[in-house]
Structure formats: C-alpha cells, structure tokens
PDB file of N, CA, C and O in Angstrom, chain B, residues numbered from 101:
ATOM      1  N   MET B 101      17.014  -5.541  -3.347  1.00  0.00           N
ATOM      2  CA  MET B 101      16.592  -6.915  -3.491  1.00  0.00           C
ATOM      3  C   MET B 101      16.527  -7.261  -4.967  1.00  0.00           C
ATOM      4  O   MET B 101      15.793  -6.624  -5.724  1.00  0.00           O
ATOM      5  N   SER B 102      17.267  -8.236  -5.371  1.00  0.00           N
ATOM      6  CA  SER B 102      17.320  -8.576  -6.782  1.00  0.00           C
ATOM      7  C   SER B 102      16.041  -9.238  -7.272  1.00  0.00           C
ATOM      8  O   SER B 102      15.759  -9.194  -8.470  1.00  0.00           O
ATOM      9  N   ASP B 103      15.263  -9.846  -6.395  1.00  0.00           N
ATOM     10  CA  ASP B 103      14.027 -10.506  -6.796  1.00  0.00           C
ATOM     11  C   ASP B 103      12.817  -9.591  -6.730  1.00  0.00           C
ATOM     12  O   ASP B 103      11.705 -10.028  -7.024  1.00  0.00           O
ATOM     13  N   SER B 104      13.003  -8.342  -6.354  1.00  0.00           N
ATOM     14  CA  SER B 104      11.888  -7.417  -6.226  1.00  0.00           C
ATOM     15  C   SER B 104      11.301  -7.079  -7.585  1.00  0.00           C
ATOM     16  O   SER B 104      11.995  -7.062  -8.602  1.00  0.00           O
ATOM     17  N   LYS B 105      10.004  -6.811  -7.573  1.00  0.00           N
ATOM     18  CA  LYS B 105       9.282  -6.475  -8.791  1.00  0.00           C
ATOM     19  C   LYS B 105       8.567  -5.148  -8.577  1.00  0.00           C
ATOM     20  O   LYS B 105       8.025  -4.900  -7.500  1.00  0.00           O
ATOM     21  N   LYS B 106       8.562  -4.301  -9.589  1.00  0.00           N
ATOM     22  CA  LYS B 106       7.876  -3.014  -9.521  1.00  0.00           C
ATOM     23  C   LYS B 106       6.652  -3.081 -10.424  1.00  0.00           C
ATOM     24  O   LYS B 106       6.751  -3.486 -11.582  1.00  0.00           O
ATOM     25  N   THR B 107       5.492  -2.682  -9.891  1.00  0.00           N
ATOM     26  CA  THR B 107       4.263  -2.737 -10.682  1.00  0.00           C
ATOM     27  C   THR B 107       3.313  -1.602 -10.326  1.00  0.00           C
ATOM     28  O   THR B 107       3.335  -1.072  -9.215  1.00  0.00           O
ATOM     29  N   THR B 108       2.482  -1.244 -11.295  1.00  0.00           N
ATOM     30  CA  THR B 108       1.400  -0.284 -11.081  1.00  0.00           C
ATOM     31  C   THR B 108       0.052  -0.942 -11.369  1.00  0.00           C
ATOM     32  O   THR B 108      -0.982  -0.282 -11.277  1.00  0.00           O
ATOM     33  N   ASN B 109       0.044  -2.211 -11.708  1.00  0.00           N
ATOM     34  CA  ASN B 109      -1.168  -2.942 -12.056  1.00  0.00           C
ATOM     35  C   ASN B 109      -2.030  -3.173 -10.819  1.00  0.00           C
ATOM     36  O   ASN B 109      -1.631  -3.882  -9.895  1.00  0.00           O
ATOM     37  N   HIS B 110      -3.207  -2.570 -10.810  1.00  0.00           N
ATOM     38  CA  HIS B 110      -4.083  -2.624  -9.636  1.00  0.00           C
ATOM     39  C   HIS B 110      -4.450  -4.057  -9.249  1.00  0.00           C
ATOM     40  O   HIS B 110      -4.391  -4.414  -8.072  1.00  0.00           O
ATOM     41  N   LYS B 111      -4.821  -4.862 -10.213  1.00  0.00           N
ATOM     42  CA  LYS B 111      -5.228  -6.243  -9.923  1.00  0.00           C
ATOM     43  C   LYS B 111      -4.068  -7.043  -9.349  1.00  0.00           C
ATOM     44  O   LYS B 111      -4.246  -7.819  -8.410  1.00  0.00           O
ATOM     45  N   GLU B 112      -2.894  -6.857  -9.908  1.00  0.00           N
ATOM     46  CA  GLU B 112      -1.704  -7.563  -9.429  1.00  0.00           C
ATOM     47  C   GLU B 112      -1.358  -7.141  -7.994  1.00  0.00           C
ATOM     48  O   GLU B 112      -1.009  -7.980  -7.164  1.00  0.00           O
ATOM     49  N   ILE B 113      -1.454  -5.856  -7.713  1.00  0.00           N
ATOM     50  CA  ILE B 113      -1.149  -5.341  -6.370  1.00  0.00           C
ATOM     51  C   ILE B 113      -2.142  -5.890  -5.356  1.00  0.00           C
ATOM     52  O   ILE B 113      -1.748  -6.379  -4.297  1.00  0.00           O
ATOM     53  N   GLN B 114      -3.432  -5.810  -5.679  1.00  0.00           N
ATOM     54  CA  GLN B 114      -4.452  -6.299  -4.753  1.00  0.00           C
ATOM     55  C   GLN B 114      -4.297  -7.797  -4.510  1.00  0.00           C
ATOM     56  O   GLN B 114      -4.395  -8.256  -3.371  1.00  0.00           O
ATOM     57  N   LYS B 115      -4.059  -8.545  -5.555  1.00  0.00           N
ATOM     58  CA  LYS B 115      -3.882 -10.006  -5.421  1.00  0.00           C
ATOM     59  C   LYS B 115      -2.673 -10.311  -4.547  1.00  0.00           C
ATOM     60  O   LYS B 115      -2.756 -11.146  -3.646  1.00  0.00           O
ATOM     61  N   TRP B 116      -1.546  -9.641  -4.802  1.00  0.00           N
ATOM     62  CA  TRP B 116      -0.335  -9.881  -4.025  1.00  0.00           C
ATOM     63  C   TRP B 116      -0.580  -9.566  -2.552  1.00  0.00           C
ATOM     64  O   TRP B 116      -0.230 -10.355  -1.675  1.00  0.00           O
ATOM     65  N   ALA B 117      -1.183  -8.409  -2.286  1.00  0.00           N
ATOM     66  CA  ALA B 117      -1.431  -7.997  -0.904  1.00  0.00           C
ATOM     67  C   ALA B 117      -2.337  -8.992  -0.180  1.00  0.00           C
ATOM     68  O   ALA B 117      -2.029  -9.427   0.930  1.00  0.00           O
ATOM     69  N   GLU B 118      -3.435  -9.344  -0.803  1.00  0.00           N
ATOM     70  CA  GLU B 118      -4.386 -10.241  -0.152  1.00  0.00           C
ATOM     71  C   GLU B 118      -3.807 -11.634   0.067  1.00  0.00           C
ATOM     72  O   GLU B 118      -4.106 -12.275   1.075  1.00  0.00           O
ATOM     73  N   GLU B 119      -2.987 -12.106  -0.857  1.00  0.00           N
ATOM     74  CA  GLU B 119      -2.337 -13.417  -0.689  1.00  0.00           C
ATOM     75  C   GLU B 119      -1.410 -13.440   0.527  1.00  0.00           C
ATOM     76  O   GLU B 119      -1.169 -14.496   1.113  1.00  0.00           O
ATOM     77  N   HIS B 120      -0.891 -12.265   0.901  1.00  0.00           N
ATOM     78  CA  HIS B 120       0.053 -12.184   2.018  1.00  0.00           C
ATOM     79  C   HIS B 120      -0.566 -11.549   3.263  1.00  0.00           C
ATOM     80  O   HIS B 120       0.148 -11.199   4.203  1.00  0.00           O
ATOM     81  N   GLY B 121      -1.894 -11.400   3.271  1.00  0.00           N
ATOM     82  CA  GLY B 121      -2.594 -10.878   4.445  1.00  0.00           C
ATOM     83  C   GLY B 121      -2.606  -9.369   4.565  1.00  0.00           C
ATOM     84  O   GLY B 121      -2.861  -8.836   5.645  1.00  0.00           O
ATOM     85  N   GLY B 122      -2.333  -8.671   3.468  1.00  0.00           N
ATOM     86  CA  GLY B 122      -2.278  -7.211   3.496  1.00  0.00           C
ATOM     87  C   GLY B 122      -3.613  -6.569   3.184  1.00  0.00           C
ATOM     88  O   GLY B 122      -4.431  -7.115   2.444  1.00  0.00           O
ATOM     89  N   VAL B 123      -3.817  -5.393   3.768  1.00  0.00           N
ATOM     90  CA  VAL B 123      -5.024  -4.599   3.517  1.00  0.00           C
ATOM     91  C   VAL B 123      -4.621  -3.169   3.176  1.00  0.00           C
ATOM     92  O   VAL B 123      -3.611  -2.674   3.676  1.00  0.00           O
ATOM     93  N   PRO B 124      -5.410  -2.497   2.322  1.00  0.00           N
ATOM     94  CA  PRO B 124      -5.095  -1.102   1.978  1.00  0.00           C
ATOM     95  C   PRO B 124      -5.361  -0.218   3.184  1.00  0.00           C
ATOM     96  O   PRO B 124      -6.403  -0.338   3.828  1.00  0.00           O
ATOM     97  N   SER B 125      -4.422   0.672   3.491  1.00  0.00           N
ATOM     98  CA  SER B 125      -4.527   1.497   4.690  1.00  0.00           C
ATOM     99  C   SER B 125      -3.890   2.856   4.480  1.00  0.00           C
ATOM    100  O   SER B 125      -3.128   3.087   3.541  1.00  0.00           O
ATOM    101  N   ILE B 126      -4.243   3.755   5.412  1.00  0.00           N
ATOM    102  CA  ILE B 126      -3.520   5.012   5.542  1.00  0.00           C
ATOM    103  C   ILE B 126      -3.008   5.072   6.973  1.00  0.00           C
ATOM    104  O   ILE B 126      -3.547   4.421   7.868  1.00  0.00           O
ATOM    105  N   ILE B 127      -1.973   5.852   7.173  1.00  0.00           N
ATOM    106  CA  ILE B 127      -1.481   6.078   8.523  1.00  0.00           C
ATOM    107  C   ILE B 127      -2.321   7.203   9.111  1.00  0.00           C
ATOM    108  O   ILE B 127      -2.372   8.303   8.561  1.00  0.00           O
ATOM    109  N   LYS B 128      -2.979   6.924  10.229  1.00  0.00           N
ATOM    110  CA  LYS B 128      -3.849   7.918  10.867  1.00  0.00           C
ATOM    111  C   LYS B 128      -3.074   9.185  11.195  1.00  0.00           C
ATOM    112  O   LYS B 128      -1.914   9.134  11.604  1.00  0.00           O
ATOM    113  N   GLY B 129      -3.728  10.311  11.011  1.00  0.00           N
ATOM    114  CA  GLY B 129      -3.118  11.589  11.349  1.00  0.00           C
ATOM    115  C   GLY B 129      -2.266  12.181  10.248  1.00  0.00           C
ATOM    116  O   GLY B 129      -1.654  13.231  10.444  1.00  0.00           O
ATOM    117  N   THR B 130      -2.209  11.527   9.077  1.00  0.00           N
ATOM    118  CA  THR B 130      -1.371  12.046   7.991  1.00  0.00           C
ATOM    119  C   THR B 130      -2.202  12.638   6.863  1.00  0.00           C
ATOM    120  O   THR B 130      -1.662  12.978   5.810  1.00  0.00           O
ATOM    121  N   GLU B 131      -3.524  12.767   7.072  1.00  0.00           N
ATOM    122  CA  GLU B 131      -4.387  13.353   6.057  1.00  0.00           C
ATOM    123  C   GLU B 131      -3.958  14.798   5.830  1.00  0.00           C
ATOM    124  O   GLU B 131      -3.442  15.454   6.735  1.00  0.00           O
ATOM    125  N   ASN B 132      -4.181  15.285   4.604  1.00  0.00           N
ATOM    126  CA  ASN B 132      -3.818  16.681   4.343  1.00  0.00           C
ATOM    127  C   ASN B 132      -5.052  17.504   4.004  1.00  0.00           C
ATOM    128  O   ASN B 132      -6.092  16.958   3.636  1.00  0.00           O
ATOM    129  N   ASP B 133      -4.929  18.810   4.130  1.00  0.00           N
ATOM    130  CA  ASP B 133      -6.048  19.720   3.884  1.00  0.00           C
ATOM    131  C   ASP B 133      -6.433  19.803   2.415  1.00  0.00           C
ATOM    132  O   ASP B 133      -7.509  20.300   2.082  1.00  0.00           O
ATOM    133  N   GLY B 134      -5.568  19.323   1.540  1.00  0.00           N
ATOM    134  CA  GLY B 134      -5.847  19.375   0.113  1.00  0.00           C
ATOM    135  C   GLY B 134      -6.761  18.259  -0.363  1.00  0.00           C
ATOM    136  O   GLY B 134      -6.978  18.115  -1.566  1.00  0.00           O
ATOM    137  N   GLY B 135      -7.299  17.470   0.554  1.00  0.00           N
ATOM    138  CA  GLY B 135      -8.230  16.417   0.179  1.00  0.00           C
ATOM    139  C   GLY B 135      -7.588  15.055   0.035  1.00  0.00           C
ATOM    140  O   GLY B 135      -8.278  14.082  -0.270  1.00  0.00           O
ATOM    141  N   GLY B 136      -6.276  14.959   0.247  1.00  0.00           N
ATOM    142  CA  GLY B 136      -5.609  13.665   0.145  1.00  0.00           C
ATOM    143  C   GLY B 136      -5.935  12.777   1.332  1.00  0.00           C
ATOM    144  O   GLY B 136      -6.182  13.258   2.438  1.00  0.00           O
ATOM    145  N   GLU B 137      -5.932  11.496   1.089  1.00  0.00           N
ATOM    146  CA  GLU B 137      -6.274  10.526   2.121  1.00  0.00           C
ATOM    147  C   GLU B 137      -5.257  10.481   3.256  1.00  0.00           C
ATOM    148  O   GLU B 137      -5.637  10.313   4.414  1.00  0.00           O
ATOM    149  N   GLY B 138      -3.990  10.626   2.948  1.00  0.00           N
ATOM    150  CA  GLY B 138      -2.931  10.469   3.930  1.00  0.00           C
ATOM    151  C   GLY B 138      -1.866   9.539   3.370  1.00  0.00           C
ATOM    152  O   GLY B 138      -1.915   9.163   2.199  1.00  0.00           O
ATOM    153  N   VAL B 139      -0.917   9.174   4.198  1.00  0.00           N
ATOM    154  CA  VAL B 139       0.180   8.314   3.757  1.00  0.00           C
ATOM    155  C   VAL B 139      -0.356   6.897   3.552  1.00  0.00           C
ATOM    156  O   VAL B 139      -0.873   6.275   4.480  1.00  0.00           O
ATOM    157  N   LEU B 140      -0.224   6.400   2.325  1.00  0.00           N
ATOM    158  CA  LEU B 140      -0.702   5.067   1.986  1.00  0.00           C
ATOM    159  C   LEU B 140       0.257   3.986   2.441  1.00  0.00           C
ATOM    160  O   LEU B 140       1.474   4.169   2.451  1.00  0.00           O
ATOM    161  N   ARG B 141      -0.315   2.867   2.815  1.00  0.00           N
ATOM    162  CA  ARG B 141       0.462   1.682   3.163  1.00  0.00           C
ATOM    163  C   ARG B 141      -0.370   0.458   2.847  1.00  0.00           C
ATOM    164  O   ARG B 141      -1.600   0.513   2.846  1.00  0.00           O
ATOM    165  N   ILE B 142       0.301  -0.641   2.582  1.00  0.00           N
ATOM    166  CA  ILE B 142      -0.349  -1.940   2.636  1.00  0.00           C
ATOM    167  C   ILE B 142       0.030  -2.473   4.002  1.00  0.00           C
ATOM    168  O   ILE B 142       1.197  -2.749   4.281  1.00  0.00           O
ATOM    169  N   HIS B 143      -0.976  -2.611   4.845  1.00  0.00           N
ATOM    170  CA  HIS B 143      -0.760  -3.007   6.234  1.00  0.00           C
ATOM    171  C   HIS B 143      -1.004  -4.509   6.382  1.00  0.00           C
ATOM    172  O   HIS B 143      -1.914  -5.068   5.771  1.00  0.00           O
ATOM    173  N   PHE B 144      -0.183  -5.138   7.196  1.00  0.00           N
ATOM    174  CA  PHE B 144      -0.279  -6.570   7.448  1.00  0.00           C
ATOM    175  C   PHE B 144      -0.610  -6.771   8.925  1.00  0.00           C
ATOM    176  O   PHE B 144       0.291  -6.971   9.740  1.00  0.00           O
ATOM    177  N   PRO B 145      -1.913  -6.720   9.280  1.00  0.00           N
ATOM    178  CA  PRO B 145      -2.318  -6.792  10.686  1.00  0.00           C
ATOM    179  C   PRO B 145      -1.775  -8.013  11.427  1.00  0.00           C
ATOM    180  O   PRO B 145      -1.439  -7.920  12.607  1.00  0.00           O
ATOM    181  N   GLU B 146      -1.687  -9.136  10.757  1.00  0.00           N
ATOM    182  CA  GLU B 146      -1.211 -10.370  11.399  1.00  0.00           C
ATOM    183  C   GLU B 146       0.269 -10.288  11.776  1.00  0.00           C
ATOM    184  O   GLU B 146       0.720 -10.984  12.686  1.00  0.00           O
ATOM    185  N   LYS B 147       1.018  -9.443  11.081  1.00  0.00           N
ATOM    186  CA  LYS B 147       2.457  -9.333  11.310  1.00  0.00           C
ATOM    187  C   LYS B 147       2.829  -8.091  12.114  1.00  0.00           C
ATOM    188  O   LYS B 147       4.005  -7.851  12.388  1.00  0.00           O
ATOM    189  N   SER B 148       1.826  -7.306  12.488  1.00  0.00           N
ATOM    190  CA  SER B 148       2.077  -6.030  13.141  1.00  0.00           C
ATOM    191  C   SER B 148       2.001  -6.144  14.657  1.00  0.00           C
ATOM    192  O   SER B 148       1.167  -6.875  15.191  1.00  0.00           O
ATOM    193  N   ASN B 149       2.875  -5.418  15.345  1.00  0.00           N
ATOM    194  CA  ASN B 149       2.811  -5.339  16.803  1.00  0.00           C
ATOM    195  C   ASN B 149       1.645  -4.477  17.249  1.00  0.00           C
ATOM    196  O   ASN B 149       1.025  -4.741  18.279  1.00  0.00           O
ATOM    197  N   SER B 150       1.348  -3.443  16.468  1.00  0.00           N
ATOM    198  CA  SER B 150       0.269  -2.528  16.817  1.00  0.00           C
ATOM    199  C   SER B 150      -0.322  -1.955  15.547  1.00  0.00           C
ATOM    200  O   SER B 150       0.395  -1.411  14.707  1.00  0.00           O
ATOM    201  N   ASP B 151      -1.628  -2.077  15.411  1.00  0.00           N
ATOM    202  CA  ASP B 151      -2.261  -1.505  14.228  1.00  0.00           C
ATOM    203  C   ASP B 151      -3.034  -0.243  14.572  1.00  0.00           C
ATOM    204  O   ASP B 151      -3.876   0.203  13.793  1.00  0.00           O
ATOM    205  N   ASP B 152      -2.753   0.336  15.737  1.00  0.00           N
ATOM    206  CA  ASP B 152      -3.458   1.541  16.167  1.00  0.00           C
ATOM    207  C   ASP B 152      -3.267   2.710  15.217  1.00  0.00           C
ATOM    208  O   ASP B 152      -4.168   3.538  15.081  1.00  0.00           O
ATOM    209  N   SER B 153      -2.120   2.803  14.555  1.00  0.00           N
ATOM    210  CA  SER B 153      -1.859   3.963  13.713  1.00  0.00           C
ATOM    211  C   SER B 153      -2.321   3.752  12.269  1.00  0.00           C
ATOM    212  O   SER B 153      -2.139   4.632  11.428  1.00  0.00           O
ATOM    213  N   PHE B 154      -2.914   2.597  11.977  1.00  0.00           N
ATOM    214  CA  PHE B 154      -3.367   2.322  10.620  1.00  0.00           C
ATOM    215  C   PHE B 154      -4.887   2.329  10.547  1.00  0.00           C
ATOM    216  O   PHE B 154      -5.567   1.832  11.444  1.00  0.00           O
ATOM    217  N   GLU B 155      -5.404   2.895   9.478  1.00  0.00           N
ATOM    218  CA  GLU B 155      -6.839   2.885   9.233  1.00  0.00           C
ATOM    219  C   GLU B 155      -7.074   2.214   7.889  1.00  0.00           C
ATOM    220  O   GLU B 155      -6.593   2.683   6.858  1.00  0.00           O
ATOM    221  N   GLU B 156      -7.817   1.115   7.908  1.00  0.00           N
ATOM    222  CA  GLU B 156      -8.102   0.401   6.672  1.00  0.00           C
ATOM    223  C   GLU B 156      -9.020   1.244   5.790  1.00  0.00           C
ATOM    224  O   GLU B 156      -9.965   1.864   6.279  1.00  0.00           O
ATOM    225  N   ILE B 157      -8.734   1.261   4.486  1.00  0.00           N
ATOM    226  CA  ILE B 157      -9.553   1.963   3.503  1.00  0.00           C
ATOM    227  C   ILE B 157      -9.915   0.967   2.405  1.00  0.00           C
ATOM    228  O   ILE B 157      -9.384  -0.143   2.365  1.00  0.00           O
ATOM    229  N   SER B 158     -10.815   1.368   1.519  1.00  0.00           N
ATOM    230  CA  SER B 158     -11.202   0.482   0.421  1.00  0.00           C
ATOM    231  C   SER B 158     -10.087   0.448  -0.628  1.00  0.00           C
ATOM    232  O   SER B 158      -9.239   1.339  -0.692  1.00  0.00           O
ATOM    233  N   TRP B 159     -10.114  -0.593  -1.437  1.00  0.00           N
ATOM    234  CA  TRP B 159      -9.146  -0.651  -2.532  1.00  0.00           C
ATOM    235  C   TRP B 159      -9.385   0.498  -3.509  1.00  0.00           C
ATOM    236  O   TRP B 159      -8.432   1.030  -4.079  1.00  0.00           O
ATOM    237  N   ASP B 160     -10.648   0.888  -3.709  1.00  0.00           N
ATOM    238  CA  ASP B 160     -10.934   2.017  -4.606  1.00  0.00           C
ATOM    239  C   ASP B 160     -10.268   3.299  -4.108  1.00  0.00           C
ATOM    240  O   ASP B 160      -9.650   4.026  -4.886  1.00  0.00           O
ATOM    241  N   GLU B 161     -10.399   3.575  -2.796  1.00  0.00           N
ATOM    242  CA  GLU B 161      -9.755   4.764  -2.210  1.00  0.00           C
ATOM    243  C   GLU B 161      -8.235   4.659  -2.336  1.00  0.00           C
ATOM    244  O   GLU B 161      -7.564   5.628  -2.693  1.00  0.00           O
ATOM    245  N   PHE B 162      -7.707   3.483  -2.042  1.00  0.00           N
ATOM    246  CA  PHE B 162      -6.267   3.257  -2.108  1.00  0.00           C
ATOM    247  C   PHE B 162      -5.748   3.558  -3.515  1.00  0.00           C
ATOM    248  O   PHE B 162      -4.780   4.300  -3.677  1.00  0.00           O
ATOM    249  N   PHE B 163      -6.395   2.980  -4.528  1.00  0.00           N
ATOM    250  CA  PHE B 163      -5.891   3.147  -5.892  1.00  0.00           C
ATOM    251  C   PHE B 163      -6.118   4.555  -6.435  1.00  0.00           C
ATOM    252  O   PHE B 163      -5.376   5.002  -7.310  1.00  0.00           O
ATOM    253  N   LYS B 164      -7.123   5.253  -5.935  1.00  0.00           N
ATOM    254  CA  LYS B 164      -7.308   6.655  -6.329  1.00  0.00           C
ATOM    255  C   LYS B 164      -6.096   7.470  -5.887  1.00  0.00           C
ATOM    256  O   LYS B 164      -5.529   8.221  -6.680  1.00  0.00           O
ATOM    257  N   GLU B 165      -5.699   7.324  -4.622  1.00  0.00           N
ATOM    258  CA  GLU B 165      -4.527   8.042  -4.103  1.00  0.00           C
ATOM    259  C   GLU B 165      -3.235   7.520  -4.745  1.00  0.00           C
ATOM    260  O   GLU B 165      -2.329   8.299  -5.044  1.00  0.00           O
ATOM    261  N   PHE B 166      -3.157   6.232  -4.949  1.00  0.00           N
ATOM    262  CA  PHE B 166      -2.010   5.578  -5.582  1.00  0.00           C
ATOM    263  C   PHE B 166      -1.743   6.207  -6.952  1.00  0.00           C
ATOM    264  O   PHE B 166      -0.609   6.566  -7.271  1.00  0.00           O
ATOM    265  N   ASP B 167      -2.801   6.334  -7.754  1.00  0.00           N
ATOM    266  CA  ASP B 167      -2.653   6.915  -9.093  1.00  0.00           C
ATOM    267  C   ASP B 167      -2.441   8.425  -9.046  1.00  0.00           C
ATOM    268  O   ASP B 167      -1.627   8.958  -9.800  1.00  0.00           O
ATOM    269  N   ASN B 168      -3.169   9.123  -8.163  1.00  0.00           N
ATOM    270  CA  ASN B 168      -3.005  10.580  -8.051  1.00  0.00           C
ATOM    271  C   ASN B 168      -1.575  10.957  -7.670  1.00  0.00           C
ATOM    272  O   ASN B 168      -1.068  11.996  -8.095  1.00  0.00           O
ATOM    273  N   ASN B 169      -0.935  10.119  -6.876  1.00  0.00           N
ATOM    274  CA  ASN B 169       0.428  10.389  -6.425  1.00  0.00           C
ATOM    275  C   ASN B 169       1.486   9.708  -7.280  1.00  0.00           C
ATOM    276  O   ASN B 169       2.673   9.744  -6.957  1.00  0.00           O
ATOM    277  N   LYS B 170       1.048   9.085  -8.378  1.00  0.00           N
ATOM    278  CA  LYS B 170       1.947   8.435  -9.335  1.00  0.00           C
ATOM    279  C   LYS B 170       2.907   7.462  -8.639  1.00  0.00           C
ATOM    280  O   LYS B 170       4.128   7.547  -8.773  1.00  0.00           O
ATOM    281  N   LEU B 171       2.295   6.531  -7.885  1.00  0.00           N
ATOM    282  CA  LEU B 171       3.074   5.556  -7.140  1.00  0.00           C
ATOM    283  C   LEU B 171       3.145   4.223  -7.870  1.00  0.00           C
ATOM    284  O   LEU B 171       2.367   3.953  -8.786  1.00  0.00           O
ATOM    285  N   ALA B 172       4.084   3.405  -7.449  1.00  0.00           N
ATOM    286  CA  ALA B 172       4.224   2.017  -7.895  1.00  0.00           C
ATOM    287  C   ALA B 172       4.530   1.190  -6.654  1.00  0.00           C
ATOM    288  O   ALA B 172       5.014   1.713  -5.650  1.00  0.00           O
ATOM    289  N   LEU B 173       4.244  -0.101  -6.732  1.00  0.00           N
ATOM    290  CA  LEU B 173       4.580  -0.998  -5.632  1.00  0.00           C
ATOM    291  C   LEU B 173       5.842  -1.759  -5.994  1.00  0.00           C
ATOM    292  O   LEU B 173       5.900  -2.438  -7.019  1.00  0.00           O
ATOM    293  N   LEU B 174       6.850  -1.640  -5.143  1.00  0.00           N
ATOM    294  CA  LEU B 174       8.056  -2.433  -5.239  1.00  0.00           C
ATOM    295  C   LEU B 174       7.887  -3.546  -4.217  1.00  0.00           C
ATOM    296  O   LEU B 174       7.739  -3.277  -3.024  1.00  0.00           O
ATOM    297  N   HIS B 175       7.909  -4.789  -4.673  1.00  0.00           N
ATOM    298  CA  HIS B 175       7.617  -5.886  -3.751  1.00  0.00           C
ATOM    299  C   HIS B 175       8.398  -7.149  -4.076  1.00  0.00           C
ATOM    300  O   HIS B 175       8.834  -7.376  -5.205  1.00  0.00           O
ATOM    301  N   ASP B 176       8.552  -7.945  -3.054  1.00  0.00           N
ATOM    302  CA  ASP B 176       9.138  -9.275  -3.168  1.00  0.00           C
ATOM    303  C   ASP B 176       7.976 -10.232  -3.423  1.00  0.00           C
ATOM    304  O   ASP B 176       7.023 -10.247  -2.644  1.00  0.00           O
ATOM    305  N   PRO B 177       8.026 -11.027  -4.484  1.00  0.00           N
ATOM    306  CA  PRO B 177       6.932 -11.947  -4.761  1.00  0.00           C
ATOM    307  C   PRO B 177       6.612 -12.901  -3.601  1.00  0.00           C
ATOM    308  O   PRO B 177       5.498 -13.417  -3.518  1.00  0.00           O
ATOM    309  N   ASN B 178       7.578 -13.138  -2.712  1.00  0.00           N
ATOM    310  CA  ASN B 178       7.369 -14.039  -1.580  1.00  0.00           C
ATOM    311  C   ASN B 178       6.741 -13.349  -0.371  1.00  0.00           C
ATOM    312  O   ASN B 178       6.493 -13.998   0.645  1.00  0.00           O
ATOM    313  N   GLY B 179       6.482 -12.053  -0.463  1.00  0.00           N
ATOM    314  CA  GLY B 179       5.809 -11.335   0.608  1.00  0.00           C
ATOM    315  C   GLY B 179       6.696 -10.852   1.731  1.00  0.00           C
ATOM    316  O   GLY B 179       6.196 -10.444   2.779  1.00  0.00           O
ATOM    317  N   VAL B 180       8.006 -10.890   1.537  1.00  0.00           N
ATOM    318  CA  VAL B 180       8.931 -10.474   2.591  1.00  0.00           C
ATOM    319  C   VAL B 180       9.093  -8.959   2.635  1.00  0.00           C
ATOM    320  O   VAL B 180       9.328  -8.392   3.702  1.00  0.00           O
ATOM    321  N   PHE B 181       8.970  -8.303   1.491  1.00  0.00           N
ATOM    322  CA  PHE B 181       9.292  -6.884   1.383  1.00  0.00           C
ATOM    323  C   PHE B 181       8.274  -6.186   0.493  1.00  0.00           C
ATOM    324  O   PHE B 181       7.842  -6.747  -0.514  1.00  0.00           O
ATOM    325  N   ASN B 182       7.883  -4.958   0.859  1.00  0.00           N
ATOM    326  CA  ASN B 182       7.088  -4.116  -0.040  1.00  0.00           C
ATOM    327  C   ASN B 182       7.311  -2.663   0.328  1.00  0.00           C
ATOM    328  O   ASN B 182       7.560  -2.320   1.484  1.00  0.00           O
ATOM    329  N   LYS B 183       7.215  -1.815  -0.694  1.00  0.00           N
ATOM    330  CA  LYS B 183       7.380  -0.378  -0.483  1.00  0.00           C
ATOM    331  C   LYS B 183       6.674   0.346  -1.618  1.00  0.00           C
ATOM    332  O   LYS B 183       6.787  -0.044  -2.780  1.00  0.00           O
ATOM    333  N   LEU B 184       5.947   1.404  -1.275  1.00  0.00           N
ATOM    334  CA  LEU B 184       5.357   2.256  -2.296  1.00  0.00           C
ATOM    335  C   LEU B 184       6.411   3.274  -2.708  1.00  0.00           C
ATOM    336  O   LEU B 184       6.986   3.965  -1.867  1.00  0.00           O
ATOM    337  N   VAL B 185       6.658   3.357  -4.017  1.00  0.00           N
ATOM    338  CA  VAL B 185       7.715   4.218  -4.546  1.00  0.00           C
ATOM    339  C   VAL B 185       7.166   5.052  -5.702  1.00  0.00           C
ATOM    340  O   VAL B 185       6.089   4.774  -6.228  1.00  0.00           O
ATOM    341  N   ASN B 186       7.917   6.068  -6.081  1.00  0.00           N
ATOM    342  CA  ASN B 186       7.590   6.892  -7.231  1.00  0.00           C
ATOM    343  C   ASN B 186       7.667   6.042  -8.494  1.00  0.00           C
ATOM    344  O   ASN B 186       8.561   5.205  -8.623  1.00  0.00           O
ATOM    345  N   ARG B 187       6.749   6.246  -9.417  1.00  0.00           N
ATOM    346  CA  ARG B 187       6.728   5.448 -10.653  1.00  0.00           C
ATOM    347  C   ARG B 187       7.947   5.671 -11.528  1.00  0.00           C
ATOM    348  O   ARG B 187       8.335   4.784 -12.289  1.00  0.00           O
ATOM    349  N   ASP B 188       8.551   6.838 -11.429  1.00  0.00           N
ATOM    350  CA  ASP B 188       9.696   7.153 -12.296  1.00  0.00           C
ATOM    351  C   ASP B 188      10.869   6.347 -11.963  1.00  0.00           C
ATOM    352  O   ASP B 188      11.915   6.488 -12.596  1.00  0.00           O
TER     353      ASP B 188
END
C-alpha cells in the first residue's frame, strides 16, 4: 500500500487505533512461558465476526510487549489496513 505509514510512536498508534474503533489485544492461547503476553493485535470488535479469540489488554501492557519485541505499526491512515511488523 503506497499510502501506508510505519510508526513506533505510542501516542500516534493509540490515537489511530481509537479513532478507528481498535483496542489493544492479544490472541488468547498464544501466551508463552517466558512471561510474554502473547501475539499482539489491534482488534476492531465492531468489524469482527467473532472476538472470542481476542483478549483486550491495557495500552501499557500492549506497549510493553510492543517495545520488548521491537515492533512497529504499519497502517493506512484511513483505517483500512494495519499490521504489526518488525521495526527494521
């Protein structure tokens, strides 16, 4: 997507997600024994067929894992597309 933007700015990510109805989440059952929360996602409950596999977490928890895993958010400013990717 040519209009996609990559960012690691916590405030920008939270603002973008909330403007589009997203909440910080993990996929249930993906927690690891090393203390990690699990697979991170920004979940959009209003757009989802089923939110059974998602567990909402706080933004603090989300950004702790986000930074520990050196992630960035690749997103469409219009809210059509988002993906957590490696910062490199």
